[in-house]
C-alpha positions in Angstrom: -42.4 27.3 -65.6 -40.7 25.3 -62.3 -42.5 22.8 -60.9 -43.4 22.7 -57.1 -44.5 19.8 -55.2 -48.1 19.6 -53.9 -47.1 20.0 -50.2 -45.0 23.1 -51.1 -48.0 24.5 -53.0 -50.2 24.1 -49.9 -47.6 25.9 -47.5 -47.5 28.9 -50.2 -51.3 29.1 -50.4 -51.6 29.2 -46.5 -49.2 32.0 -46.6 -50.9 33.9 -49.3 -53.9 34.1 -46.9 -51.8 35.4 -44.1 -50.0 37.5 -46.3 -53.3 38.9 -47.7 -54.2 39.7 -44.0 -51.2 41.4 -42.9 -51.2 43.5 -46.2 -54.7 44.7 -45.3 -53.4 45.9 -42.0 -50.0 47.5 -42.6 -48.5 46.1 -45.7 -45.4 43.6 -45.6 -47.2 40.2 -46.9 -44.1 40.3 -49.4 -42.0 39.6 -46.8 -43.7 36.3 -46.3 -44.3 35.3 -50.1 -41.2 36.2 -52.1 -38.6 34.5 -49.9 -40.7 31.3 -49.8 -41.3 31.3 -53.7 -37.7 32.0 -54.2 -36.8 28.9 -51.8 -39.0 26.8 -53.7 -37.0 27.2 -57.0 -39.0 30.2 -58.9 -36.1 32.5 -58.7 -36.0 36.1 -57.8 -37.4 37.7 -60.7 -40.2 35.3 -61.0 -41.2 35.5 -57.3 -41.3 39.1 -57.1 -43.5 39.4 -60.4 -45.8 36.2 -59.3 -46.2 37.9 -56.0 -47.1 41.3 -57.2 -49.9 39.5 -59.6 -51.5 37.7 -57.0 -51.1 40.4 -54.2 -53.2 43.1 -56.5 -56.0 40.8 -56.1 -56.0 40.9 -52.1 -55.5 44.6 -52.4 -58.4 45.2 -54.7 -60.4 43.0 -52.1 -59.4 45.1 -48.8 -59.8 48.3 -51.0 -63.1 47.6 -51.9 -63.9 46.4 -48.2 -62.9 49.9 -46.8 -63.6 51.8 -49.9 -66.5 53.9 -48.1 -63.9 54.9 -45.5 -61.3 56.1 -47.8 -60.9 59.7 -47.7 -60.6 60.3 -51.6 -60.7 64.1 -51.7 -57.5 64.3 -49.8 -55.7 61.4 -51.3 -56.9 61.4 -55.0 -53.8 63.7 -55.9 -51.6 61.4 -54.1 -53.0 58.7 -56.1 -52.1 60.5 -59.3 -48.6 61.1 -58.1 -48.3 57.4 -56.9 -49.6 56.3 -60.7 -46.7 58.4 -61.9 -44.0 57.2 -59.4 -44.9 53.6 -59.9 -44.0 53.9 -63.7 -41.1 55.6 -63.4 -39.7 53.1 -60.4 -41.0 50.1 -62.7 -39.2 51.3 -65.6 -35.8 52.2 -63.4 -36.1 48.7 -62.5 -35.6 47.4 -65.9 -32.5 49.8 -66.3 -30.4 49.9 -63.2 -29.4 47.5 -60.5 -31.5 48.3 -57.2 -28.7 46.6 -54.8 -26.9 50.1 -54.2 -30.3 51.5 -52.6 -31.2 48.7 -50.4 -29.1 49.8 -47.3 -30.8 53.1 -47.5 -34.4 51.4 -47.3 -33.0 49.4 -44.6 -31.7 52.3 -42.5 -34.9 54.3 -43.4 -37.1 51.4 -41.6 -34.8 51.3 -38.5 -35.0 55.1 -37.6 -38.9 54.5 -38.1 -39.2 51.5 -36.0 -36.9 53.4 -33.5 -39.2 56.7 -33.6 -42.5 54.9 -33.2 -41.0 52.5 -30.4 -40.0 55.6 -28.3 -43.2 57.5 -29.4 -46.0 56.0 -27.6 -49.0 58.1 -28.4 -47.7 58.1 -32.6 -50.8 57.2 -34.5 -53.0 56.8 -31.1 -54.3 60.1 -31.2 -54.6 63.1 -33.8 -51.1 64.6 -33.8 -50.0 68.0 -34.9 -50.1 68.5 -38.8 -46.4 69.5 -39.9 -46.8 70.1 -43.7 -49.7 70.8 -45.9 -51.6 67.9 -47.8 -51.2 69.8 -50.9 -47.4 69.4 -50.6 -47.5 66.1 -48.9 -49.6 64.1 -51.3 -47.9 64.8 -54.4 -44.4 64.7 -52.9 -44.9 61.3 -51.2 -47.0 60.0 -53.9 -44.5 60.1 -56.3 -41.3 59.1 -53.6 -43.3 56.1 -52.3 -44.9 55.4 -55.6 -41.4 54.9 -57.4 -40.3 52.7 -54.3 -43.2 50.3 -54.7 -42.5 50.2 -58.6 -38.8 50.0 -57.9 -38.6 47.7 -54.9 -41.9 47.4 -52.9 -41.3 46.0 -49.3 -43.1 47.6 -46.8 -44.6 50.2 -49.0 -47.9 50.5 -46.8 -45.6 50.8 -43.5 -44.0 53.8 -45.3 -47.7 55.3 -46.2 -48.7 54.7 -42.6 -45.8 56.3 -41.0 -45.4 59.4 -42.9 -49.3 60.0 -42.9 -49.0 60.0 -39.1 -45.9 61.7 -38.1 -46.5 64.4 -41.1 -49.9 65.1 -41.9 -51.1 64.2 -38.3 -53.8 61.4 -39.1 -54.4 58.5 -36.4 -53.0 54.9 -37.4 -56.4 53.4 -38.2 -57.3 56.5 -40.8 -53.8 56.2 -42.4 -54.0 52.3 -42.8 -57.4 53.0 -44.5 -56.1 55.6 -46.9 -52.9 53.7 -47.8 -54.9 50.8 -49.4 -56.0 53.6 -52.0 -52.2 54.9 -52.8 -50.5 51.5 -52.8 -53.6 50.5 -55.0 -52.6 53.2 -57.5 -48.9 52.5 -57.7 -48.9 48.9 -57.4 -51.8 48.4 -60.2 -49.8 50.3 -62.6 -46.2 48.7 -61.6 -48.0 45.6 -62.3 -49.3 46.5 -65.5 -45.5 47.2 -66.3 -44.4 43.7 -64.9 -47.0 41.9 -67.0 -45.4 43.4 -70.0 -41.9 42.8 -69.3 -41.4 40.1 -66.9 -42.7 36.5 -66.6 -45.2 35.7 -64.0 -46.4 32.2 -62.8 -49.9 32.8 -63.6 -51.8 29.4 -62.8 -49.6 29.4 -59.3 -50.3 33.0 -58.7 -54.2 32.8 -59.4 -54.9 30.0 -56.4 -52.4 32.4 -54.3 -54.6 35.4 -55.0 -57.7 33.4 -54.1 -56.5 32.9 -50.8 -54.8 36.1 -50.3 -58.7 37.8 -51.0 -59.8 35.9 -48.2 -56.8 36.9 -46.0 -57.1 40.4 -47.0 -61.0 40.8 -46.4 -60.0 39.5 -42.8 -57.6 42.0 -42.6 -59.7 44.7 -43.7 -62.1 43.8 -41.3 -59.8 43.8 -38.2 -58.8 47.5 -39.2 -62.8 48.6 -39.0 -63.1 46.4 -35.7 -60.2 46.9 -33.8 -58.5 50.3 -32.1 -55.6 52.0 -33.3 -53.3 50.4 -30.3 -53.8 47.0 -32.0 -53.0 48.4 -35.6 -49.9 50.2 -33.9 -48.8 46.8 -32.4 -49.0 44.5 -35.9 -47.2 47.7 -37.8 -44.3 47.7 -35.2 -44.1 44.0 -35.5 -44.0 43.8 -39.2 -41.7 46.7 -39.4 -39.2 44.9 -37.0 -39.8 41.5 -39.4 -38.9 43.7 -42.3 -35.7 44.7 -40.4 -34.8 41.6 -39.2 -35.1 39.9 -43.1 -33.4 43.0 -44.9 -30.3 42.8 -42.5 -29.9 38.9 -43.2 -30.7 39.5 -47.2 -27.8 42.4 -47.1 -25.1 41.5 -44.6 -25.1 38.0 -43.5 -26.7 36.1 -46.2 
């Protein structure tokens, strides 16, 4: 495994704490951690697998903190299909190059950002349900679960946006329910990563401890603050995701 300096390790651990906080609210922590690990010499594959390993600990923390608020009767079928999607996505990642699909993800996030900006009430009040939950959770469980296993950035943001725009959830409940759905696809894809990819376990465990604390604070934030505050963070994270992906795909 590559060696990183003490200063670099301290920076990574502080970043892991902040990433855990962001992930617990609306997802996107990988945007902080993965580029940093790559810059410190881990390489893309090792950085992604190590992040997925440490992020799962933080996700478990936020999941357990919000457990009693999750609507399991609604999301259970979505969790099942997220597991199936996560398996398929992680296995396909081993076979094909994801590069041609990345501009599609960028365009989708851009549409989400523009729509959310110009729809001031999005997520603040319970909107009209467009499709039935019996259709929504299996379809998007498979689709977003596949994406989580295959690429992964902003998985939580995709769940939040689709939940508030298609089945009428407010952004707070959508954020809470997203923990269970991301947990399902994230856990199964991590198992596949642990089997088929190298992971920097010693660094990942240290990052996990910091991420757990950040996730605990983030979960408490979700419970304490109103939907408007969560929406602002959601928009900031989606915007940062757009900037990062635009730089990586077209400017780097």
